[in-house]
C-alpha positions, 0 to 999 in steps of 0.5 A: 583860758589865761590871756597870756597863753592865748597871746602866745598861741595866736601867732603860732596858729598859722591861720589863713583868711580865705574868701568864702567864694574860694572854698564854696564847695567845702562850705556848702557841704559843711552847711548842708550837713549841719542842716541835716543834723540841726537846721536851727544851727544855721538859721533853718536853711543853707546859705544862698549864693549871696553868702559867698562873696567874692574877695574884694581885693581881687 
């Protein structure tokens, strides 16, 4: 992909950073589904609670 195109697209993506702890249920479901399909994709196991860190900004 051309770098100029990427440079134009990124500002329009409207992505938001969300701490993993805030979307834990959705992420856990996603990782559980991946584990069923192909456990090797996620290192052989669903991430534990330590993966879902709280937002250090409060």
